[in-house]
Legacy VTK file of the C-alpha trace (Angstrom):
# vtk DataFile Version 3.0
C-alpha trace
ASCII
DATASET POLYDATA
POINTS 423 float
4.600 -34.800 -33.233
4.718 -31.222 -34.571
7.769 -29.303 -32.794
7.239 -25.698 -34.167
5.907 -22.937 -31.863
2.658 -22.658 -33.714
1.659 -25.990 -32.475
2.394 -24.911 -29.056
0.145 -21.895 -29.407
-2.595 -24.023 -30.886
-2.512 -26.163 -27.654
-2.594 -23.018 -25.691
-5.568 -21.658 -27.713
-7.553 -24.749 -26.780
-6.493 -24.684 -22.980
-9.724 -24.246 -21.000
-7.581 -23.138 -18.067
-5.762 -20.430 -19.881
-7.564 -17.529 -18.105
-6.308 -18.615 -14.606
-2.808 -17.484 -15.684
-4.074 -13.995 -15.483
-4.624 -14.778 -11.769
-0.947 -14.808 -10.986
1.949 -12.392 -10.759
4.268 -13.566 -13.437
7.340 -11.830 -14.635
7.365 -11.129 -18.197
10.980 -11.865 -18.718
11.028 -15.225 -16.884
9.582 -18.695 -17.432
8.859 -20.246 -14.184
9.328 -24.015 -13.898
9.810 -24.503 -10.043
6.130 -24.595 -8.888
6.771 -27.999 -7.402
9.074 -26.233 -5.014
7.378 -22.988 -4.401
4.180 -21.856 -6.257
3.635 -18.222 -7.731
1.920 -15.657 -5.831
-1.817 -15.233 -6.900
-3.811 -12.028 -6.910
-6.343 -13.765 -4.669
-3.823 -14.709 -2.205
-2.477 -11.280 -1.997
-6.228 -10.060 -1.661
-7.039 -12.487 1.252
-3.949 -11.575 3.150
-4.861 -7.984 2.937
-8.230 -8.959 4.136
-7.084 -10.803 7.082
-4.705 -7.928 8.005
-7.751 -5.602 7.723
-9.820 -7.834 10.099
-6.996 -7.329 12.554
-7.031 -3.698 12.007
-10.751 -3.437 12.286
-11.638 -5.983 15.061
-8.658 -6.212 17.218
-9.057 -9.302 19.456
-12.773 -9.579 18.206
-11.198 -11.048 15.070
-11.152 -14.475 16.660
-15.001 -14.387 16.146
-15.658 -11.665 13.767
-15.205 -10.919 10.106
-15.601 -12.884 6.933
-13.020 -15.317 8.221
-13.212 -15.558 11.971
-9.649 -16.716 12.971
-10.983 -19.117 15.648
-12.417 -21.253 12.972
-9.806 -20.617 9.926
-7.930 -23.901 10.320
-11.418 -25.752 9.819
-12.518 -23.602 7.266
-9.173 -24.246 5.121
-9.452 -27.776 5.961
-12.951 -28.078 4.341
-11.703 -26.066 1.290
-8.902 -28.733 1.046
-10.857 -31.968 1.617
-11.669 -32.485 -2.084
-8.144 -32.311 -3.080
-7.206 -35.577 -1.160
-10.666 -37.496 -1.431
-11.418 -36.652 2.387
-14.280 -35.791 4.414
-14.309 -32.237 5.483
-13.909 -32.851 9.205
-10.923 -35.249 8.400
-8.792 -32.362 7.246
-7.192 -29.433 9.332
-4.635 -26.832 8.124
-2.188 -26.458 10.857
1.379 -26.663 11.609
3.998 -27.544 9.001
5.086 -30.807 7.186
7.565 -32.006 9.803
5.725 -30.707 12.814
2.706 -32.638 11.644
4.602 -35.703 10.825
5.904 -35.332 14.739
2.557 -35.045 15.763
1.112 -38.100 13.892
3.843 -40.399 14.701
3.506 -39.531 18.198
-0.051 -40.185 18.038
-0.067 -43.495 15.841
3.035 -45.124 16.491
2.645 -47.386 19.382
5.186 -50.142 19.535
4.049 -53.366 21.219
5.369 -56.766 21.478
7.022 -57.529 18.033
5.698 -54.466 16.215
8.351 -52.016 17.040
9.486 -50.768 13.515
8.539 -47.996 11.176
8.671 -48.808 7.446
9.763 -45.925 5.158
11.941 -45.751 2.176
15.523 -44.449 1.036
14.070 -41.947 -1.481
11.945 -39.858 0.774
12.783 -36.200 1.506
15.421 -36.091 4.474
13.046 -34.227 6.686
10.720 -37.127 7.067
13.462 -39.475 7.925
14.922 -36.964 10.420
11.532 -36.814 12.295
10.976 -40.567 12.254
14.326 -41.260 13.682
14.005 -38.560 16.184
10.534 -40.196 17.247
11.972 -43.655 17.572
14.688 -42.058 19.954
12.184 -40.915 21.927
10.546 -44.020 22.564
13.889 -45.582 23.478
14.293 -47.260 20.047
17.504 -47.042 17.950
16.718 -46.029 14.359
19.385 -48.327 12.943
17.446 -51.156 14.245
13.790 -50.038 13.982
13.711 -47.806 10.918
13.279 -49.794 7.714
13.914 -48.105 4.629
12.749 -49.832 1.396
15.646 -49.795 -1.144
15.231 -48.599 -4.863
16.378 -50.613 -7.729
17.265 -47.631 -10.063
17.720 -44.933 -7.634
14.690 -43.109 -8.654
11.629 -45.242 -8.047
10.164 -47.669 -5.676
8.453 -50.922 -6.483
5.125 -51.790 -4.985
5.918 -55.299 -4.559
9.240 -54.626 -2.982
7.353 -52.444 -0.443
5.014 -55.096 0.471
7.574 -57.547 0.923
9.304 -55.184 3.453
5.857 -55.310 5.530
7.118 -57.761 8.232
5.341 -58.713 11.361
7.597 -56.311 13.018
6.297 -53.223 11.351
3.876 -51.122 13.349
3.529 -48.087 11.020
4.667 -47.091 7.547
5.172 -43.665 6.118
5.695 -43.013 2.529
5.271 -40.118 0.013
2.442 -40.172 -2.480
4.708 -38.704 -5.065
8.419 -39.002 -4.919
9.977 -35.584 -4.559
12.770 -36.400 -6.954
11.721 -38.436 -9.796
7.870 -37.627 -9.579
6.784 -41.407 -9.428
3.237 -41.847 -7.794
3.197 -44.545 -5.419
0.235 -47.192 -5.610
-1.284 -45.755 -2.407
-4.313 -47.717 -2.525
-2.578 -51.174 -2.989
-0.147 -50.188 -0.098
-2.832 -49.202 2.259
-4.706 -52.505 1.628
-1.694 -54.631 2.103
-0.515 -52.909 5.082
-3.805 -53.183 6.713
-4.036 -56.949 6.209
-0.836 -56.924 8.257
-2.032 -54.691 11.048
0.125 -51.758 9.951
-1.017 -48.020 10.410
-0.583 -46.226 7.158
0.581 -42.624 6.617
1.474 -40.555 3.433
3.392 -37.429 2.766
1.652 -35.632 0.027
3.762 -32.647 -0.232
4.385 -33.246 -3.963
0.958 -34.639 -4.689
-1.655 -32.492 -3.157
-2.883 -29.806 -5.884
-1.206 -32.086 -8.520
-3.106 -35.309 -8.412
-6.336 -36.638 -7.416
-6.497 -38.797 -4.232
-9.170 -40.774 -2.498
-7.716 -41.175 0.993
-10.813 -41.797 2.808
-11.944 -44.428 0.330
-8.737 -46.042 0.532
-8.886 -46.196 4.313
-5.530 -44.500 4.679
-5.004 -43.534 8.482
-3.178 -40.428 8.249
-1.518 -37.942 5.713
0.385 -34.606 6.133
1.650 -31.963 3.461
2.870 -28.583 2.793
0.944 -25.782 0.914
3.446 -23.732 -0.750
4.207 -26.036 -3.759
1.312 -26.793 -5.996
-1.175 -25.044 -3.642
0.782 -21.677 -3.890
0.215 -20.883 -0.301
3.473 -18.883 -0.100
6.968 -19.460 1.468
6.247 -21.028 4.885
2.439 -21.233 4.476
1.018 -23.278 7.039
0.907 -27.157 6.474
-2.056 -29.469 6.626
-2.943 -33.010 7.955
-5.643 -35.776 7.375
-6.810 -38.373 9.923
-9.351 -40.811 9.115
-12.589 -40.382 10.881
-12.182 -44.008 12.533
-9.473 -42.529 14.776
-11.757 -39.701 16.109
-12.236 -39.474 19.747
-8.486 -40.539 20.639
-6.134 -38.265 22.447
-3.253 -36.822 20.174
0.377 -37.884 21.058
1.320 -34.243 21.303
-1.780 -32.416 22.974
-2.013 -28.647 22.956
-4.473 -25.740 23.308
-6.295 -26.120 19.813
-6.499 -29.879 20.293
-9.521 -28.983 22.140
-13.178 -29.314 21.367
-14.099 -25.806 20.366
-17.228 -25.767 22.574
-15.172 -26.669 25.608
-11.913 -24.977 25.030
-12.629 -21.785 27.085
-13.739 -23.866 29.809
-10.215 -23.779 31.035
-10.331 -27.289 32.209
-6.988 -29.087 32.740
-8.184 -32.206 31.302
-8.315 -32.148 27.585
-11.596 -32.999 25.762
-10.209 -33.451 22.211
-12.033 -32.251 19.185
-14.126 -35.027 17.416
-12.343 -34.234 14.075
-8.904 -33.798 12.579
-8.681 -30.473 14.808
-7.770 -32.726 17.650
-4.325 -32.979 16.078
-3.710 -29.249 16.191
-1.311 -28.124 18.914
-1.036 -24.256 19.219
-2.815 -21.054 18.012
-3.444 -21.000 14.272
-0.964 -18.899 12.211
-3.604 -16.627 10.785
-1.368 -14.345 8.528
0.531 -17.310 7.218
-2.714 -19.247 6.375
-4.389 -16.351 4.888
-3.076 -16.540 1.284
-4.576 -20.193 1.132
-8.135 -18.762 1.351
-7.537 -17.175 -2.130
-5.419 -20.015 -3.489
-7.907 -22.765 -2.545
-10.944 -20.928 -4.058
-9.228 -21.545 -7.627
-9.068 -25.226 -6.711
-12.706 -25.424 -5.775
-13.606 -23.572 -8.910
-11.679 -25.838 -11.233
-11.430 -29.135 -9.499
-8.524 -31.399 -9.187
-9.478 -33.609 -12.358
-9.241 -30.530 -14.589
-5.962 -29.703 -13.211
-4.596 -33.140 -13.467
-5.850 -33.401 -17.190
-3.861 -30.317 -18.197
-0.798 -31.255 -15.997
-0.564 -34.613 -17.947
-0.904 -32.557 -21.286
1.946 -30.161 -20.167
4.460 -32.866 -19.074
3.740 -35.235 -22.006
4.365 -32.416 -24.452
7.770 -31.456 -22.594
8.878 -35.184 -22.643
8.100 -35.318 -26.341
9.957 -32.236 -27.156
12.897 -33.220 -24.984
13.074 -36.587 -26.932
12.933 -34.813 -30.130
15.085 -31.727 -29.560
17.710 -32.920 -27.069
18.137 -36.497 -28.163
21.914 -35.708 -28.583
22.653 -33.805 -25.617
22.873 -36.579 -23.075
19.689 -36.065 -21.123
17.850 -39.051 -19.529
14.259 -38.746 -18.610
14.245 -40.437 -15.232
10.528 -39.840 -14.130
7.967 -42.442 -14.974
6.640 -42.018 -18.530
3.242 -43.547 -17.975
0.539 -41.108 -17.099
-0.847 -43.074 -14.053
2.765 -43.272 -12.579
3.930 -39.539 -13.068
3.115 -36.713 -10.747
3.230 -33.035 -11.838
6.959 -32.533 -12.755
9.701 -33.774 -15.237
12.986 -35.053 -13.792
15.916 -35.008 -15.978
19.502 -36.483 -15.333
22.607 -35.158 -16.708
26.207 -35.240 -15.570
26.432 -31.360 -15.961
23.063 -30.594 -14.275
24.185 -28.056 -11.670
25.695 -25.915 -14.199
22.921 -26.531 -16.652
20.424 -24.968 -14.142
22.584 -22.005 -13.538
22.814 -21.533 -17.324
18.947 -21.792 -17.641
18.673 -19.233 -14.831
20.956 -16.762 -16.656
18.525 -17.034 -19.482
15.375 -16.357 -17.481
14.273 -19.967 -17.002
13.655 -21.195 -13.348
14.269 -24.898 -12.941
15.040 -26.810 -9.741
18.411 -28.686 -9.326
18.735 -31.842 -7.102
21.693 -33.273 -6.003
23.851 -34.797 -7.419
22.683 -34.683 -11.147
18.921 -34.047 -11.278
16.889 -31.177 -13.019
13.286 -30.835 -12.018
10.927 -29.006 -14.310
7.417 -28.455 -13.353
4.885 -26.810 -15.814
1.999 -26.039 -13.538
-1.551 -26.318 -14.915
-2.743 -22.998 -13.470
-0.117 -20.595 -14.780
2.256 -22.330 -17.382
1.688 -22.622 -21.091
2.889 -24.636 -23.864
4.482 -21.833 -25.495
6.779 -21.519 -22.420
7.568 -25.260 -22.645
8.515 -24.798 -26.366
10.614 -21.663 -25.611
12.377 -23.391 -22.458
13.388 -26.464 -24.672
14.749 -24.132 -27.364
16.911 -22.201 -24.743
18.248 -25.450 -23.179
19.072 -26.704 -26.663
20.986 -23.398 -27.563
22.711 -23.831 -24.108
23.960 -27.289 -24.842
24.741 -26.825 -28.468
26.887 -23.457 -27.536
28.155 -25.294 -24.312
27.226 -22.112 -22.488
26.822 -24.193 -19.148
30.531 -24.408 -19.170
30.612 -20.860 -18.180
29.326 -22.036 -14.646
30.745 -24.331 -11.905
29.202 -27.676 -11.777
28.262 -27.331 -7.947
25.084 -26.566 -6.295
24.306 -23.345 -4.485
23.647 -23.243 -0.774
19.951 -23.538 -1.636
19.398 -25.964 -4.277
LINES 1 424
423 0 1 2 3 4 5 6 7 8 9 10 11 12 13 14 15 16 17 18 19 20 21 22 23 24 25 26 27 28 29 30 31 32 33 34 35 36 37 38 39 40 41 42 43 44 45 46 47 48 49 50 51 52 53 54 55 56 57 58 59 60 61 62 63 64 65 66 67 68 69 70 71 72 73 74 75 76 77 78 79 80 81 82 83 84 85 86 87 88 89 90 91 92 93 94 95 96 97 98 99 100 101 102 103 104 105 106 107 108 109 110 111 112 113 114 115 116 117 118 119 120 121 122 123 124 125 126 127 128 129 130 131 132 133 134 135 136 137 138 139 140 141 142 143 144 145 146 147 148 149 150 151 152 153 154 155 156 157 158 159 160 161 162 163 164 165 166 167 168 169 170 171 172 173 174 175 176 177 178 179 180 181 182 183 184 185 186 187 188 189 190 191 192 193 194 195 196 197 198 199 200 201 202 203 204 205 206 207 208 209 210 211 212 213 214 215 216 217 218 219 220 221 222 223 224 225 226 227 228 229 230 231 232 233 234 235 236 237 238 239 240 241 242 243 244 245 246 247 248 249 250 251 252 253 254 255 256 257 258 259 260 261 262 263 264 265 266 267 268 269 270 271 272 273 274 275 276 277 278 279 280 281 282 283 284 285 286 287 288 289 290 291 292 293 294 295 296 297 298 299 300 301 302 303 304 305 306 307 308 309 310 311 312 313 314 315 316 317 318 319 320 321 322 323 324 325 326 327 328 329 330 331 332 333 334 335 336 337 338 339 340 341 342 343 344 345 346 347 348 349 350 351 352 353 354 355 356 357 358 359 360 361 362 363 364 365 366 367 368 369 370 371 372 373 374 375 376 377 378 379 380 381 382 383 384 385 386 387 388 389 390 391 392 393 394 395 396 397 398 399 400 401 402 403 404 405 406 407 408 409 410 411 412 413 414 415 416 417 418 419 420 421 422
C-alpha cells in the first residue's frame, strides 16, 4: 500500500461524499476523530434549531400544531426519518428520552419474570450505564442482580463470541440486552443469529444501538428484534444531550408500556383527559413525557443528510477510512508498541478503530496538544473514529504522522499517564 500523502489525496479526490464535509463546522487547526463519542455540529442542525426557536417566537403555544414541524408530532416525524437507519417500519421508531431512560422504559415493559424465567442476559463489556439500569430494574422487581443478571464473559477482554452468548441462553433467561456494536473495541455482534437463537428459547431480545446507528446498516424488523434503544449525539450528530430513540417491533403494539405517561397516549385520545390510558398503536406508546423540542431540533437537519445519502454509502466510506487507517498504523507504527484490538474483518468492525498501548492516556494528551482529538478508554485504549460525513483520508495520513513523531520523540512523556475527569 502507498503511504505517501499524495495517495491519501487521491483517495479523497474519488470520495463521492466529500461535499458533505462542507456541511459541518470544522476547526482548521484540529483533526477530529471523536465522532463516535460526540459528532460535530452541522450547518443544517444549527439551522433547524433556529427554525424551531422561531416557531416558538412566532406561534407561542400554537407551535404544537403550527409551523413546518409541529411539536406535537415531532417525535414521530424524527422516528420516520430514522427508521431506514435500523431497517424498521416508520411506526416502530420514536425519538424520545435518552439511552438510559429508554432502557428503563423497555425493561419495565418487556422484562416479565415468570416461573423459572427470572434472569436477564447481558455482557461484561457493555457500557456501564446499561448495566446500572438493568440492575436497578431487577431490584425493583425484588430480584438480586448478583443472582439474576448474567453477564457473558469475554475471552480476550475486547470481543464477544456468538456461541458463548448462545450457550448462556439458559431456560432461566427471560430477556437479553446486548450492544449492537461494542463501545470499546467496535466489534459488531451478530444480531440476527442472536435474535433467532434467543427466540427459539422464548427470550425477549433488545439491543443498544448507541455505537451502531448511523454507522452500520441494520435490519431489525426483518430479524424480528423485539426492541432497541440509542443515543443520537454520536454518529447521528444530534448535539450534546440530544434526544434518544427507541424501536419496538410492531408485534408488541397495543400493549401498555411499563412506565406510562402523558405522551404514551394515542394522539387522537390524548386531550380527552381520560384517566384510563389508551396507548398509541405504535412505538409512540413508549414515550413518557413531553418531547424535548429544542433538544430534538438539531436532528431534523442531521437526519436529512442521512436520508439523502443512505446508510449503505456511509458504511462503504466508513470501511474505506478505517481500513486505510489500520494499514497506515501497521506500516508506520509497527515499532511503537500499538496493538489493533478491534476486529479487522469488515463484517465484524463498526465505525472506529481501537488501539491498545500501555501509555494510552498520555498518548491521547499528546495528540490533543498537537491538534488531534482522539478518545481515551480506561485503562489503555485509544479510540479513533474517522467519520464518513466529515473526515478525510488526508486527515488520517496527517494524524498517523503526528502520532509517529510523538512516539519517536517520546513527547508523550511530557504528560501524566492518567485519565482526566472526563475520558
